N, C-alpha and C positions, 0 to 999 in steps of 0.2 A: 727687363726683356722688351725689346722694341717690336713694333708691328711692321710687317713688310708693306711696301707700297703696292705690291701685286694683290694683296688681300684687301685693299681699300676699294671695294666695289660697292655699288649702290644696293640697297635692299630690294628684294622682290616684293613690290607693294601689295600684290594680291595676297601674299602670305600674311602680311600685316593685317589686311582686311579680314582674312580667315580667322586670325587670332582675336580680333575685335568682335567678330560674330560669335566665336566660341565663348568669349567672356560674357556676352549678352545672353547666350543660351544658358550658361552656368548660373546666371542671375535669375533664370526662370522665364526668359522671353522666348517666343517662337519666331525664329528667323528663317526667312526664305532665302536660299542660297542661289544667287545669280552671279557670284563673283568668281567661282573657280571652275575650270574646265575639267570637271570630274563626273563621269557618268554615275547616275544613281543606281544603275544595275551592277550586280557583282560579276566576277569572272564567270564564263559559261558553266552551267551545272555539270556538263560532261567533263570539263577540264578539272573542276574541283574533285569530282569523283575519281578520275584517273590518278590525280596526285595522292588522294587519300589511300587508294589501293597500293600505289607505288611505295608509299612510306612504310607499309607493313613489312617490306622485304628489302628495301634499298636504303643504305645509309645516307644517300644523297651527299656524297663527298664532292671534292673538286671535279669539275669537268675540264676538258682541254680548253685553252684560252679562247679559241675561236668559237666555242659553243658546241653543243651536242651535234654530231654529224647528221642525225636524223632530222633535227630542227632546221639546220642549214639547208638540207635537201628539200624540206617541205616549204620553206620560205622561197627557195628558187622556183619551186613548182607553182607557187602563188602568182608569180609574175607571168607565167604562161596562162594561168586561168583568168587573171584579171586584165592583162594587157597584151596577151599574145607575144610576150617577150621570152625568148629561149635563153635562160640565165644559167650559167655554170655555178653550181653550189659552192665551188672553191672561192668565188668572189664575195660570198656572204659571210659576215662576221656578226655573231650574236654579242650584244653589248648590255651592260647594266643600265637599262633604260636608254632613251634617246639622249639624256644628259651625258651618260658615259660615251655614247657615240660621238657627240659633239667634241668632247675632250680628246678622244682618240683621233678623230679626223683633223681637228685643228692642230694637234701636236704633230701628227704625221705629215701634214701638208705644208705647214708654214714655219718660218723661222722668226725669232724675236724681232719685232719692229715691222713685220709684214702687215699690210693694210688689207682689211677684208670689208667689202662694201655690203651694207645692209639697208633694206628699205625701211623707212619710217612711215607709218607705225609698224612695229614688228615685235616679235617675242623678246622680252627684255634680257633673258639669260644669254642670248647670243653675245651681246656686247659685254656682259659681265664676265662670262667665261673667257672671251678673247682678252679682256683687260688682265685677268688673272694669269694668263699665259704670256704676258708681255707682247701681245699682238694689239693692233690698232683698229678698233671698229670705226668704219667710215659710214656714218649714217646719212643716207640720201633721202630727202623728202619725196614721198610718192604722192601723186595727185588724186584727189577724190574722184575726178572724172575718169581716172583709169582704175577705179575700184581700189585705190590705195596700193596698187601693184606697180613696181618699177617697169618702165619701158626703156628701150635702148637710148633714147635721147636724154634720159635722166642721168646717164653715166658719162655724157660728153664732158671731157676735161677732168674726170675723176681719176685719181691715181689709186689703183688697187691691184693686189695680187690674188685676190679671191673674191667671189661673190656668193652670198647665201640668199636663197629665195625659198618661199614656202607657198604651196598651192595645194589645198585650201590654206589660207593664211590665218594666223592668229595675230591680231584680234578681230579681223574683219570677216573671215569666212569666204572672202572672194577668191576666185580661181583664175588661172591662166589657161587659155585653150592651147591646142597643139602649136598653132602658128606663133602665138605670143611667147610661149615657153621656148620654142625653137629659136626665135629671134634673140631672146636673152642669152641662151647658151652660145649662139653664134657670136654675139657681141662680146661676151666674156672671153671665149676662146680666141677670138681675133686679137684680143688685148694680151694674150699670153697668160691669162689668169685661170685659176681653178674654179669650177662651178660646183656648188653644193646645193642639193635639193632636199629641203625638209618636207617629207611626205607623211608626217605622222597622223594627219587627218584623212588620209586616203581611206576609202570605204564609207565615209560619212559624206555623201554627195546626194543631191536632190534632183535637179532638172537636167544635169549633164554629168558626164563621167570625168573624173580627174585623170590627167595625163601624167605618167611618170617620165622623168628625164631620161630613163633608160630606153624609152621608145625612140629617142632622138639621137642619143650618143652613148657610147661605152666609156668615154673619157669624162665621166662625172662621178661625184660621190653622192649617194642617196642615203638619207637618214630616215629611219622609220621606227615604229614602236608598237607594242601591244597595248599601250595605255588607253587609247581612245576608242577605236572601232571594236577592239576585243574586250573593252571594259576591265583593264588590268592595270590601273594607274599605280597602285601600291606594290605591285609585284616586281617592278623595276627590271623589265626585260625589253630590249629593243634590238635593232639590227642596222648594220651598214651594208651597202653594196658598193664595192670599190673596183677601180681598174685593177687588173691582175697584178700589175707591177707594184701596187701599194700594199698588197695583203700581208706579205711577210713583215714589213715594217710595222704595220698596225698590230700584227700578232705579237711582236716583241714588246711593243708598248703595253698591250693588254696583259701580257704575262706579268709585267712588272708593276703596272698601276692597279690592276684589279684581280689578278690571278685567273678569275673566270667570272662569268655572270652567275647569278644565283641558280643553283641546280634545280631547286624545287620550282622556281618560276619557269625555267626552261621546259620542265616536264609538263606543267600546266599549259604553257604557250603552245607546245606541239599539239596537245589535245584540242585546244581552243580553235585551232585552224580548221577543224572539221565540224564546227558547230554553227554552220551557216544559217540554219533556220532561226535559232535563238538570236544570233547577231542581227539578222534582218528584222526580227521583231523589235529589237532595240532601235534600229534605224527608223522604223515606222513611228516610234514615239518621238524621235528627234524631228521627223518631218512634220508631225502634228504640232509639236512645240514651236517649230520655226514659223508655221502659219499663225499660231497664236500670237507670237511676238510681232510679226509683220502687221497683223491687224491691231493688236493691243497697244503697242508702244506709241504709234502716232496718236491714237485716241487719248493716251495718257499725257501727251504733250512732247514726246520724244520722236519728232517727225523727220529729223535730218539724219537718215541712216543709209548705210551701204548694204543693200539686200545681199544676204550671204548665199553663195553657191554651194558651200559645204561647211564642214565643222559644225559647231553648235554655239556660235557667237553672233551678236549684233553689235556693231560699233556705231555709236551715235555722236554726232556733233551737238554739244550742248553749250556752245560758246555764247548763244543768245540768252542762256539761263544763268551762267556762272563763268568766272575767269579763274576759278580755283576748284578743279574737279576733285581734288582730294578732300577738301572741306565739304563739297557737295555730296560726295559719296558717304562721308561720315554723317551728314545731316539725314540722308535717306535711310541709313542704317538705324539711326537714333529714333527718327520720327515715324518711319514706315515699317521698320523691321525687315528691310530687304537689303541684302549685301550685294553691292556692285563694285566693279573695279575702276578706279580712276585711270584715265587715259595716259597719265604721266608714266605709268609702267611701260607703255609701248611707244611713246613719242615724247621725249623730254622737251621738245620745242613747242609742239602744238597740243600736247596732251592736257594742258590746263583747261581746255575746252571740250574734252571728249570723255565718254564713259563706255565701258564694255559690259554688255549684259550676256551672261551665259544661260543657255536653255538646255543644259544637259540633265536636269533633274526630271522628276515625274511631271506629267501634264497637270496634275492637280496642283503641284507647287507652282508651276508657271502661271496658271490661271489665278491663283491666290496672289502671287507676286505682282501680276499686272493690275489686279484690283487695288492692291495696296499702293502701287505707284500712282494710279489714277487719283486716288483719294488724297495722297500726299501732294500732288501737283495742284489739285483743286484747292486744298487748304493753303498752299503756298501762295496761290493767287497770281 
């Protein structure tokens, strides 16, 4: 039996780092996890309690493909609360995580061979999902002086039928303000292309508020998730906001590809949306960790960084320290017991000289990790 060319995608390197860290822990080592964007906090306590109570009387069978109506309505209400956007719940589609949202959106919006522009560095699964769907990822280098975010001039001469952007971004945590995001939407739409906005880190912001693409246009596709702000990574529940004309097409695809999102996760997600105090407590931890990183990484020798506006990552230029970020990350794991992600995941061209540090864990872990990194760099000389 032969393998398909569509399945010949690159590995998600951070998952390989996680496996190496797991093996080290199994061998008895204490590893500090700065590699994965996973909150150390669980799903909100009220959400878990509601699900436990629901399971006593509800078999949690299939839901409709678009998701629980009450959850779609509550997500729509969130846009009024956070952004003052009046959103019709009929435009909301609940998905099996943001990954399911990407698959549905890409499949509904593009035909085989269509070209989708992506900024580099960027979330690696964008390009791998596109490749698996016989679409063409067009990776456009973003400049450090622009916070590694694309600006309209970067797209001059680029042939694309879609553009994916993220703000706050992974791996940098940098954000676009209203004017910058508006300029990118306008540039994209003037080219006759579809604009997709990855907003899964919304809610995790520090000195300024994240702007949703829906504040600027209804003719966009927004992808979001309960994984990050709501601390529900393993629950696999997210959502899309679509132009009205696309909803039925996405619904048909969802019926056939996924049947429905996980019912239990939807129940918990609905309850999680009313756990603001606990979620803000989590945000306070991220804010403390962010400051620890901004202070501690330069002292350890990682001083070429893009200060993050949101999310929980710091992206560092380490090209003066190595030209092989994967080997460097392996050395840090082996000698310092700190797991970090090589930049090759996010930028195949320039990622040989970058690392991503996540600060989603507890503050005690971040402090210990920074101390280990400082000692590692001191010994490395």
